[in-house]
mmCIF file of the N, C-alpha and C atoms, coordinates in Angstrom:
data_MODEL
# 
_entry.id   MODEL 
# 
loop_
_atom_site.group_PDB 
_atom_site.id 
_atom_site.type_symbol 
_atom_site.label_atom_id 
_atom_site.label_alt_id 
_atom_site.label_comp_id 
_atom_site.label_asym_id 
_atom_site.label_entity_id 
_atom_site.label_seq_id 
_atom_site.pdbx_PDB_ins_code 
_atom_site.Cartn_x 
_atom_site.Cartn_y 
_atom_site.Cartn_z 
_atom_site.occupancy 
_atom_site.B_iso_or_equiv 
_atom_site.pdbx_formal_charge 
_atom_site.auth_seq_id 
_atom_site.auth_comp_id 
_atom_site.auth_asym_id 
_atom_site.auth_atom_id 
_atom_site.pdbx_PDB_model_num 
ATOM 1   N N  . UNK A 1 1  ? -3.852  9.594   16.917 1.00 0.00 ? 1  UNK A N  1 
ATOM 2   C CA . UNK A 1 1  ? -4.249  8.211   17.126 1.00 0.00 ? 1  UNK A CA 1 
ATOM 3   C C  . UNK A 1 1  ? -5.450  7.820   16.276 1.00 0.00 ? 1  UNK A C  1 
ATOM 4   N N  . UNK A 1 2  ? -6.065  8.796   15.636 1.00 0.00 ? 2  UNK A N  1 
ATOM 5   C CA . UNK A 1 2  ? -7.249  8.495   14.829 1.00 0.00 ? 2  UNK A CA 1 
ATOM 6   C C  . UNK A 1 2  ? -6.898  8.055   13.410 1.00 0.00 ? 2  UNK A C  1 
ATOM 7   N N  . UNK A 1 3  ? -5.633  8.182   13.041 1.00 0.00 ? 3  UNK A N  1 
ATOM 8   C CA . UNK A 1 3  ? -5.177  7.723   11.722 1.00 0.00 ? 3  UNK A CA 1 
ATOM 9   C C  . UNK A 1 3  ? -5.973  8.335   10.578 1.00 0.00 ? 3  UNK A C  1 
ATOM 10  N N  . UNK A 1 4  ? -6.243  9.638   10.680 1.00 0.00 ? 4  UNK A N  1 
ATOM 11  C CA . UNK A 1 4  ? -6.907  10.332  9.584  1.00 0.00 ? 4  UNK A CA 1 
ATOM 12  C C  . UNK A 1 4  ? -8.397  10.148  9.517  1.00 0.00 ? 4  UNK A C  1 
ATOM 13  N N  . UNK A 1 5  ? -8.996  9.598   10.554 1.00 0.00 ? 5  UNK A N  1 
ATOM 14  C CA . UNK A 1 5  ? -10.437 9.369   10.529 1.00 0.00 ? 5  UNK A CA 1 
ATOM 15  C C  . UNK A 1 5  ? -11.182 10.322  11.463 1.00 0.00 ? 5  UNK A C  1 
ATOM 16  N N  . UNK A 1 6  ? -10.586 11.481  11.742 1.00 0.00 ? 6  UNK A N  1 
ATOM 17  C CA . UNK A 1 6  ? -11.174 12.428  12.679 1.00 0.00 ? 6  UNK A CA 1 
ATOM 18  C C  . UNK A 1 6  ? -12.516 12.969  12.182 1.00 0.00 ? 6  UNK A C  1 
ATOM 19  N N  . UNK A 1 7  ? -12.720 12.925  10.863 1.00 0.00 ? 7  UNK A N  1 
ATOM 20  C CA . UNK A 1 7  ? -13.971 13.455  10.319 1.00 0.00 ? 7  UNK A CA 1 
ATOM 21  C C  . UNK A 1 7  ? -15.099 12.419  10.304 1.00 0.00 ? 7  UNK A C  1 
ATOM 22  N N  . UNK A 1 8  ? -14.815 11.217  10.755 1.00 0.00 ? 8  UNK A N  1 
ATOM 23  C CA . UNK A 1 8  ? -15.849 10.172  10.818 1.00 0.00 ? 8  UNK A CA 1 
ATOM 24  C C  . UNK A 1 8  ? -16.361 10.050  12.237 1.00 0.00 ? 8  UNK A C  1 
ATOM 25  N N  . UNK A 1 9  ? -17.673 9.884   12.403 1.00 0.00 ? 9  UNK A N  1 
ATOM 26  C CA . UNK A 1 9  ? -18.192 9.664   13.754 1.00 0.00 ? 9  UNK A CA 1 
ATOM 27  C C  . UNK A 1 9  ? -17.575 8.401   14.355 1.00 0.00 ? 9  UNK A C  1 
ATOM 28  N N  . UNK A 1 10 ? -17.458 8.361   15.655 1.00 0.00 ? 10 UNK A N  1 
ATOM 29  C CA . UNK A 1 10 ? -16.827 7.234   16.333 1.00 0.00 ? 10 UNK A CA 1 
ATOM 30  C C  . UNK A 1 10 ? -17.546 5.917   16.055 1.00 0.00 ? 10 UNK A C  1 
ATOM 31  N N  . UNK A 1 11 ? -18.858 5.994   15.811 1.00 0.00 ? 11 UNK A N  1 
ATOM 32  C CA . UNK A 1 11 ? -19.620 4.764   15.600 1.00 0.00 ? 11 UNK A CA 1 
ATOM 33  C C  . UNK A 1 11 ? -19.781 4.392   14.129 1.00 0.00 ? 11 UNK A C  1 
ATOM 34  N N  . UNK A 1 12 ? -19.086 5.097   13.258 1.00 0.00 ? 12 UNK A N  1 
ATOM 35  C CA . UNK A 1 12 ? -19.172 4.778   11.831 1.00 0.00 ? 12 UNK A CA 1 
ATOM 36  C C  . UNK A 1 12 ? -18.534 3.416   11.575 1.00 0.00 ? 12 UNK A C  1 
ATOM 37  N N  . UNK A 1 13 ? -19.154 2.617   10.698 1.00 0.00 ? 13 UNK A N  1 
ATOM 38  C CA . UNK A 1 13 ? -18.584 1.294   10.380 1.00 0.00 ? 13 UNK A CA 1 
ATOM 39  C C  . UNK A 1 13 ? -17.190 1.433   9.766  1.00 0.00 ? 13 UNK A C  1 
ATOM 40  N N  . UNK A 1 14 ? -16.363 0.465   10.025 1.00 0.00 ? 14 UNK A N  1 
ATOM 41  C CA . UNK A 1 14 ? -15.010 0.459   9.487  1.00 0.00 ? 14 UNK A CA 1 
ATOM 42  C C  . UNK A 1 14 ? -14.938 -0.415  8.236  1.00 0.00 ? 14 UNK A C  1 
ATOM 43  N N  . UNK A 1 15 ? -13.803 -0.357  7.580  1.00 0.00 ? 15 UNK A N  1 
ATOM 44  C CA . UNK A 1 15 ? -13.558 -1.236  6.436  1.00 0.00 ? 15 UNK A CA 1 
ATOM 45  C C  . UNK A 1 15 ? -13.725 -2.696  6.867  1.00 0.00 ? 15 UNK A C  1 
ATOM 46  N N  . UNK A 1 16 ? -13.223 -3.023  8.067  1.00 0.00 ? 16 UNK A N  1 
ATOM 47  C CA . UNK A 1 16 ? -13.326 -4.401  8.560  1.00 0.00 ? 16 UNK A CA 1 
ATOM 48  C C  . UNK A 1 16 ? -14.785 -4.810  8.744  1.00 0.00 ? 16 UNK A C  1 
ATOM 49  N N  . UNK A 1 17 ? -15.625 -3.883  9.212  1.00 0.00 ? 17 UNK A N  1 
ATOM 50  C CA . UNK A 1 17 ? -17.048 -4.179  9.376  1.00 0.00 ? 17 UNK A CA 1 
ATOM 51  C C  . UNK A 1 17 ? -17.685 -4.497  8.019  1.00 0.00 ? 17 UNK A C  1 
ATOM 52  N N  . UNK A 1 18 ? -17.361 -3.677  7.025  1.00 0.00 ? 18 UNK A N  1 
ATOM 53  C CA . UNK A 1 18 ? -17.909 -3.887  5.687  1.00 0.00 ? 18 UNK A CA 1 
ATOM 54  C C  . UNK A 1 18 ? -17.383 -5.191  5.092  1.00 0.00 ? 18 UNK A C  1 
ATOM 55  N N  . UNK A 1 19 ? -16.090 -5.449  5.293  1.00 0.00 ? 19 UNK A N  1 
ATOM 56  C CA . UNK A 1 19 ? -15.500 -6.680  4.779  1.00 0.00 ? 19 UNK A CA 1 
ATOM 57  C C  . UNK A 1 19 ? -16.147 -7.903  5.409  1.00 0.00 ? 19 UNK A C  1 
ATOM 58  N N  . UNK A 1 20 ? -16.430 -7.827  6.710  1.00 0.00 ? 20 UNK A N  1 
ATOM 59  C CA . UNK A 1 20 ? -17.066 -8.949  7.398  1.00 0.00 ? 20 UNK A CA 1 
ATOM 60  C C  . UNK A 1 20 ? -18.462 -9.206  6.836  1.00 0.00 ? 20 UNK A C  1 
ATOM 61  N N  . UNK A 1 21 ? -19.196 -8.140  6.565  1.00 0.00 ? 21 UNK A N  1 
ATOM 62  C CA . UNK A 1 21 ? -20.552 -8.287  6.018  1.00 0.00 ? 21 UNK A CA 1 
ATOM 63  C C  . UNK A 1 21 ? -20.521 -8.897  4.620  1.00 0.00 ? 21 UNK A C  1 
ATOM 64  N N  . UNK A 1 22 ? -19.596 -8.441  3.795  1.00 0.00 ? 22 UNK A N  1 
ATOM 65  C CA . UNK A 1 22 ? -19.466 -8.970  2.436  1.00 0.00 ? 22 UNK A CA 1 
ATOM 66  C C  . UNK A 1 22 ? -19.010 -10.427 2.473  1.00 0.00 ? 22 UNK A C  1 
ATOM 67  N N  . UNK A 1 23 ? -18.071 -10.731 3.355  1.00 0.00 ? 23 UNK A N  1 
ATOM 68  C CA . UNK A 1 23 ? -17.584 -12.110 3.481  1.00 0.00 ? 23 UNK A CA 1 
ATOM 69  C C  . UNK A 1 23 ? -18.711 -13.040 3.936  1.00 0.00 ? 23 UNK A C  1 
ATOM 70  N N  . UNK A 1 24 ? -19.489 -12.593 4.905  1.00 0.00 ? 24 UNK A N  1 
ATOM 71  C CA . UNK A 1 24 ? -20.604 -13.399 5.398  1.00 0.00 ? 24 UNK A CA 1 
ATOM 72  C C  . UNK A 1 24 ? -21.614 -13.649 4.280  1.00 0.00 ? 24 UNK A C  1 
ATOM 73  N N  . UNK A 1 25 ? -21.932 -12.605 3.512  1.00 0.00 ? 25 UNK A N  1 
ATOM 74  C CA . UNK A 1 25 ? -22.868 -12.751 2.397  1.00 0.00 ? 25 UNK A CA 1 
ATOM 75  C C  . UNK A 1 25 ? -22.312 -13.734 1.372  1.00 0.00 ? 25 UNK A C  1 
ATOM 76  N N  . UNK A 1 26 ? -21.030 -13.624 1.080  1.00 0.00 ? 26 UNK A N  1 
ATOM 77  C CA . UNK A 1 26 ? -20.393 -14.517 0.117  1.00 0.00 ? 26 UNK A CA 1 
ATOM 78  C C  . UNK A 1 26 ? -20.492 -15.969 0.569  1.00 0.00 ? 26 UNK A C  1 
ATOM 79  N N  . UNK A 1 27 ? -20.323 -16.201 1.873  1.00 0.00 ? 27 UNK A N  1 
ATOM 80  C CA . UNK A 1 27 ? -20.381 -17.565 2.400  1.00 0.00 ? 27 UNK A CA 1 
ATOM 81  C C  . UNK A 1 27 ? -21.805 -18.116 2.424  1.00 0.00 ? 27 UNK A C  1 
ATOM 82  N N  . UNK A 1 28 ? -22.797 -17.239 2.665  1.00 0.00 ? 28 UNK A N  1 
ATOM 83  C CA . UNK A 1 28 ? -24.172 -17.721 2.774  1.00 0.00 ? 28 UNK A CA 1 
ATOM 84  C C  . UNK A 1 28 ? -24.904 -17.766 1.436  1.00 0.00 ? 28 UNK A C  1 
ATOM 85  N N  . UNK A 1 29 ? -24.659 -16.764 0.586  1.00 0.00 ? 29 UNK A N  1 
ATOM 86  C CA . UNK A 1 29 ? -25.391 -16.683 -0.684 1.00 0.00 ? 29 UNK A CA 1 
ATOM 87  C C  . UNK A 1 29 ? -24.527 -16.859 -1.920 1.00 0.00 ? 29 UNK A C  1 
ATOM 88  N N  . UNK A 1 30 ? -23.217 -16.921 -1.718 1.00 0.00 ? 30 UNK A N  1 
ATOM 89  C CA . UNK A 1 30 ? -22.314 -17.097 -2.853 1.00 0.00 ? 30 UNK A CA 1 
ATOM 90  C C  . UNK A 1 30 ? -21.630 -15.807 -3.265 1.00 0.00 ? 30 UNK A C  1 
ATOM 91  N N  . UNK A 1 31 ? -20.523 -15.982 -3.952 1.00 0.00 ? 31 UNK A N  1 
ATOM 92  C CA . UNK A 1 31 ? -19.713 -14.839 -4.376 1.00 0.00 ? 31 UNK A CA 1 
ATOM 93  C C  . UNK A 1 31 ? -20.495 -13.880 -5.268 1.00 0.00 ? 31 UNK A C  1 
ATOM 94  N N  . UNK A 1 32 ? -21.346 -14.416 -6.138 1.00 0.00 ? 32 UNK A N  1 
ATOM 95  C CA . UNK A 1 32 ? -22.101 -13.549 -7.046 1.00 0.00 ? 32 UNK A CA 1 
ATOM 96  C C  . UNK A 1 32 ? -22.972 -12.556 -6.284 1.00 0.00 ? 32 UNK A C  1 
ATOM 97  N N  . UNK A 1 33 ? -23.571 -12.998 -5.175 1.00 0.00 ? 33 UNK A N  1 
ATOM 98  C CA . UNK A 1 33 ? -24.411 -12.113 -4.375 1.00 0.00 ? 33 UNK A CA 1 
ATOM 99  C C  . UNK A 1 33 ? -23.574 -10.993 -3.770 1.00 0.00 ? 33 UNK A C  1 
ATOM 100 N N  . UNK A 1 34 ? -22.388 -11.334 -3.297 1.00 0.00 ? 34 UNK A N  1 
ATOM 101 C CA . UNK A 1 34 ? -21.502 -10.333 -2.710 1.00 0.00 ? 34 UNK A CA 1 
ATOM 102 C C  . UNK A 1 34 ? -21.042 -9.327  -3.764 1.00 0.00 ? 34 UNK A C  1 
ATOM 103 N N  . UNK A 1 35 ? -20.684 -9.833  -4.933 1.00 0.00 ? 35 UNK A N  1 
ATOM 104 C CA . UNK A 1 35 ? -20.249 -8.962  -6.026 1.00 0.00 ? 35 UNK A CA 1 
ATOM 105 C C  . UNK A 1 35 ? -21.396 -8.050  -6.464 1.00 0.00 ? 35 UNK A C  1 
ATOM 106 N N  . UNK A 1 36 ? -22.618 -8.570  -6.470 1.00 0.00 ? 36 UNK A N  1 
ATOM 107 C CA . UNK A 1 36 ? -23.778 -7.770  -6.871 1.00 0.00 ? 36 UNK A CA 1 
ATOM 108 C C  . UNK A 1 36 ? -23.980 -6.582  -5.936 1.00 0.00 ? 36 UNK A C  1 
ATOM 109 N N  . UNK A 1 37 ? -23.763 -6.796  -4.641 1.00 0.00 ? 37 UNK A N  1 
ATOM 110 C CA . UNK A 1 37 ? -23.889 -5.690  -3.682 1.00 0.00 ? 37 UNK A CA 1 
ATOM 111 C C  . UNK A 1 37 ? -22.834 -4.629  -3.980 1.00 0.00 ? 37 UNK A C  1 
ATOM 112 N N  . UNK A 1 38 ? -21.602 -5.054  -4.188 1.00 0.00 ? 38 UNK A N  1 
ATOM 113 C CA . UNK A 1 38 ? -20.536 -4.094  -4.485 1.00 0.00 ? 38 UNK A CA 1 
ATOM 114 C C  . UNK A 1 38 ? -20.807 -3.351  -5.790 1.00 0.00 ? 38 UNK A C  1 
ATOM 115 N N  . UNK A 1 39 ? -21.269 -4.080  -6.786 1.00 0.00 ? 39 UNK A N  1 
ATOM 116 C CA . UNK A 1 39 ? -21.557 -3.478  -8.085 1.00 0.00 ? 39 UNK A CA 1 
ATOM 117 C C  . UNK A 1 39 ? -22.632 -2.406  -7.967 1.00 0.00 ? 39 UNK A C  1 
ATOM 118 N N  . UNK A 1 40 ? -23.606 -2.635  -7.088 1.00 0.00 ? 40 UNK A N  1 
ATOM 119 C CA . UNK A 1 40 ? -24.678 -1.657  -6.876 1.00 0.00 ? 40 UNK A CA 1 
ATOM 120 C C  . UNK A 1 40 ? -24.125 -0.331  -6.365 1.00 0.00 ? 40 UNK A C  1 
ATOM 121 N N  . UNK A 1 41 ? -22.952 -0.376  -5.763 1.00 0.00 ? 41 UNK A N  1 
ATOM 122 C CA . UNK A 1 41 ? -22.315 0.843   -5.262 1.00 0.00 ? 41 UNK A CA 1 
ATOM 123 C C  . UNK A 1 41 ? -21.202 1.326   -6.184 1.00 0.00 ? 41 UNK A C  1 
ATOM 124 N N  . UNK A 1 42 ? -21.142 0.765   -7.374 1.00 0.00 ? 42 UNK A N  1 
ATOM 125 C CA . UNK A 1 42 ? -20.160 1.189   -8.355 1.00 0.00 ? 42 UNK A CA 1 
ATOM 126 C C  . UNK A 1 42 ? -18.756 0.699   -8.057 1.00 0.00 ? 42 UNK A C  1 
ATOM 127 N N  . UNK A 1 43 ? -18.653 -0.391  -7.300 1.00 0.00 ? 43 UNK A N  1 
ATOM 128 C CA . UNK A 1 43 ? -17.337 -0.908  -6.927 1.00 0.00 ? 43 UNK A CA 1 
ATOM 129 C C  . UNK A 1 43 ? -17.153 -2.321  -7.456 1.00 0.00 ? 43 UNK A C  1 
ATOM 130 N N  . UNK A 1 44 ? -15.948 -2.618  -7.916 1.00 0.00 ? 44 UNK A N  1 
ATOM 131 C CA . UNK A 1 44 ? -15.629 -3.965  -8.372 1.00 0.00 ? 44 UNK A CA 1 
ATOM 132 C C  . UNK A 1 44 ? -15.163 -4.825  -7.200 1.00 0.00 ? 44 UNK A C  1 
ATOM 133 N N  . UNK A 1 45 ? -14.585 -4.151  -6.190 1.00 0.00 ? 45 UNK A N  1 
ATOM 134 C CA . UNK A 1 45 ? -14.104 -4.853  -4.996 1.00 0.00 ? 45 UNK A CA 1 
ATOM 135 C C  . UNK A 1 45 ? -14.194 -3.897  -3.820 1.00 0.00 ? 45 UNK A C  1 
ATOM 136 N N  . UNK A 1 46 ? -14.171 -4.434  -2.621 1.00 0.00 ? 46 UNK A N  1 
ATOM 137 C CA . UNK A 1 46 ? -14.388 -3.615  -1.431 1.00 0.00 ? 46 UNK A CA 1 
ATOM 138 C C  . UNK A 1 46 ? -13.433 -2.425  -1.297 1.00 0.00 ? 46 UNK A C  1 
ATOM 139 N N  . UNK A 1 47 ? -12.151 -2.548  -1.628 1.00 0.00 ? 47 UNK A N  1 
ATOM 140 C CA . UNK A 1 47 ? -11.284 -1.365  -1.507 1.00 0.00 ? 47 UNK A CA 1 
ATOM 141 C C  . UNK A 1 47 ? -11.721 -0.184  -2.373 1.00 0.00 ? 47 UNK A C  1 
ATOM 142 N N  . UNK A 1 48 ? -12.589 -0.420  -3.373 1.00 0.00 ? 48 UNK A N  1 
ATOM 143 C CA . UNK A 1 48 ? -13.092 0.659   -4.224 1.00 0.00 ? 48 UNK A CA 1 
ATOM 144 C C  . UNK A 1 48 ? -14.213 1.450   -3.555 1.00 0.00 ? 48 UNK A C  1 
ATOM 145 N N  . UNK A 1 49 ? -14.739 0.930   -2.462 1.00 0.00 ? 49 UNK A N  1 
ATOM 146 C CA . UNK A 1 49 ? -15.861 1.568   -1.769 1.00 0.00 ? 49 UNK A CA 1 
ATOM 147 C C  . UNK A 1 49 ? -15.352 2.709   -0.894 1.00 0.00 ? 49 UNK A C  1 
ATOM 148 N N  . UNK A 1 50 ? -16.078 3.816   -0.912 1.00 0.00 ? 50 UNK A N  1 
ATOM 149 C CA . UNK A 1 50 ? -15.710 4.960   -0.069 1.00 0.00 ? 50 UNK A CA 1 
ATOM 150 C C  . UNK A 1 50 ? -16.130 4.680   1.375  1.00 0.00 ? 50 UNK A C  1 
ATOM 151 N N  . UNK A 1 51 ? -15.357 5.167   2.349  1.00 0.00 ? 51 UNK A N  1 
ATOM 152 C CA . UNK A 1 51 ? -15.700 4.928   3.765  1.00 0.00 ? 51 UNK A CA 1 
ATOM 153 C C  . UNK A 1 51 ? -17.116 5.349   4.136  1.00 0.00 ? 51 UNK A C  1 
ATOM 154 N N  . UNK A 1 52 ? -17.613 6.422   3.531  1.00 0.00 ? 52 UNK A N  1 
ATOM 155 C CA . UNK A 1 52 ? -18.969 6.861   3.867  1.00 0.00 ? 52 UNK A CA 1 
ATOM 156 C C  . UNK A 1 52 ? -20.042 5.899   3.333  1.00 0.00 ? 52 UNK A C  1 
ATOM 157 N N  . UNK A 1 53 ? -19.651 4.951   2.494  1.00 0.00 ? 53 UNK A N  1 
ATOM 158 C CA . UNK A 1 53 ? -20.595 3.962   1.965  1.00 0.00 ? 53 UNK A CA 1 
ATOM 159 C C  . UNK A 1 53 ? -20.624 2.670   2.780  1.00 0.00 ? 53 UNK A C  1 
ATOM 160 N N  . UNK A 1 54 ? -19.711 2.527   3.747  1.00 0.00 ? 54 UNK A N  1 
ATOM 161 C CA . UNK A 1 54 ? -19.619 1.266   4.494  1.00 0.00 ? 54 UNK A CA 1 
ATOM 162 C C  . UNK A 1 54 ? -20.945 0.885   5.150  1.00 0.00 ? 54 UNK A C  1 
ATOM 163 N N  . UNK A 1 55 ? -21.622 1.827   5.778  1.00 0.00 ? 55 UNK A N  1 
ATOM 164 C CA . UNK A 1 55 ? -22.887 1.515   6.455  1.00 0.00 ? 55 UNK A CA 1 
ATOM 165 C C  . UNK A 1 55 ? -23.919 1.000   5.457  1.00 0.00 ? 55 UNK A C  1 
ATOM 166 N N  . UNK A 1 56 ? -23.986 1.643   4.275  1.00 0.00 ? 56 UNK A N  1 
ATOM 167 C CA . UNK A 1 56 ? -24.945 1.217   3.248  1.00 0.00 ? 56 UNK A CA 1 
ATOM 168 C C  . UNK A 1 56 ? -24.577 -0.149  2.679  1.00 0.00 ? 56 UNK A C  1 
ATOM 169 N N  . UNK A 1 57 ? -23.295 -0.395  2.513  1.00 0.00 ? 57 UNK A N  1 
ATOM 170 C CA . UNK A 1 57 ? -22.824 -1.700  2.024  1.00 0.00 ? 57 UNK A CA 1 
ATOM 171 C C  . UNK A 1 57 ? -23.220 -2.793  3.015  1.00 0.00 ? 57 UNK A C  1 
ATOM 172 N N  . UNK A 1 58 ? -23.005 -2.532  4.298  1.00 0.00 ? 58 UNK A N  1 
ATOM 173 C CA . UNK A 1 58 ? -23.350 -3.510  5.332  1.00 0.00 ? 58 UNK A CA 1 
ATOM 174 C C  . UNK A 1 58 ? -24.851 -3.778  5.323  1.00 0.00 ? 58 UNK A C  1 
ATOM 175 N N  . UNK A 1 59 ? -25.646 -2.731  5.242  1.00 0.00 ? 59 UNK A N  1 
ATOM 176 C CA . UNK A 1 59 ? -27.105 -2.895  5.208  1.00 0.00 ? 59 UNK A CA 1 
ATOM 177 C C  . UNK A 1 59 ? -27.549 -3.683  3.983  1.00 0.00 ? 59 UNK A C  1 
ATOM 178 N N  . UNK A 1 60 ? -26.959 -3.380  2.841  1.00 0.00 ? 60 UNK A N  1 
ATOM 179 C CA . UNK A 1 60 ? -27.313 -4.078  1.604  1.00 0.00 ? 60 UNK A CA 1 
ATOM 180 C C  . UNK A 1 60 ? -26.900 -5.551  1.677  1.00 0.00 ? 60 UNK A C  1 
ATOM 181 N N  . UNK A 1 61 ? -25.744 -5.805  2.249  1.00 0.00 ? 61 UNK A N  1 
ATOM 182 C CA . UNK A 1 61 ? -25.259 -7.183  2.372  1.00 0.00 ? 61 UNK A CA 1 
ATOM 183 C C  . UNK A 1 61 ? -26.181 -7.974  3.308  1.00 0.00 ? 61 UNK A C  1 
ATOM 184 N N  . UNK A 1 62 ? -26.579 -7.345  4.418  1.00 0.00 ? 62 UNK A N  1 
ATOM 185 C CA . UNK A 1 62 ? -27.476 -8.026  5.347  1.00 0.00 ? 62 UNK A CA 1 
ATOM 186 C C  . UNK A 1 62 ? -28.833 -8.290  4.711  1.00 0.00 ? 62 UNK A C  1 
ATOM 187 N N  . UNK A 1 63 ? -29.328 -7.325  3.947  1.00 0.00 ? 63 UNK A N  1 
ATOM 188 C CA . UNK A 1 63 ? -30.620 -7.493  3.263  1.00 0.00 ? 63 UNK A CA 1 
ATOM 189 C C  . UNK A 1 63 ? -30.531 -8.609  2.224  1.00 0.00 ? 63 UNK A C  1 
ATOM 190 N N  . UNK A 1 64 ? -29.441 -8.636  1.478  1.00 0.00 ? 64 UNK A N  1 
ATOM 191 C CA . UNK A 1 64 ? -29.253 -9.668  0.448  1.00 0.00 ? 64 UNK A CA 1 
ATOM 192 C C  . UNK A 1 64 ? -29.101 -11.052 1.058  1.00 0.00 ? 64 UNK A C  1 
ATOM 193 N N  . UNK A 1 65 ? -28.570 -11.116 2.256  1.00 0.00 ? 65 UNK A N  1 
ATOM 194 C CA . UNK A 1 65 ? -28.344 -12.399 2.908  1.00 0.00 ? 65 UNK A CA 1 
ATOM 195 C C  . UNK A 1 65 ? -29.527 -12.884 3.721  1.00 0.00 ? 65 UNK A C  1 
ATOM 196 N N  . UNK A 1 66 ? -30.520 -12.023 3.886  1.00 0.00 ? 66 UNK A N  1 
ATOM 197 C CA . UNK A 1 66 ? -31.672 -12.372 4.724  1.00 0.00 ? 66 UNK A CA 1 
ATOM 198 C C  . UNK A 1 66 ? -32.588 -13.367 4.049  1.00 0.00 ? 66 UNK A C  1 
# 
């Protein structure tokens, strides 16, 4: 039932959590701000981000949107 995520802690952010943070940043600060956060993690788009980076992406998006 874990769909291959048994190695992730139960409270680890999901792809949906990261997507929500990036979407919120895009709506508040613009697409360029959202793309800049992804670029900082070496990703052109959210699917390029590794699951272990989701928490950092969310934190960066929140910081950029603050």
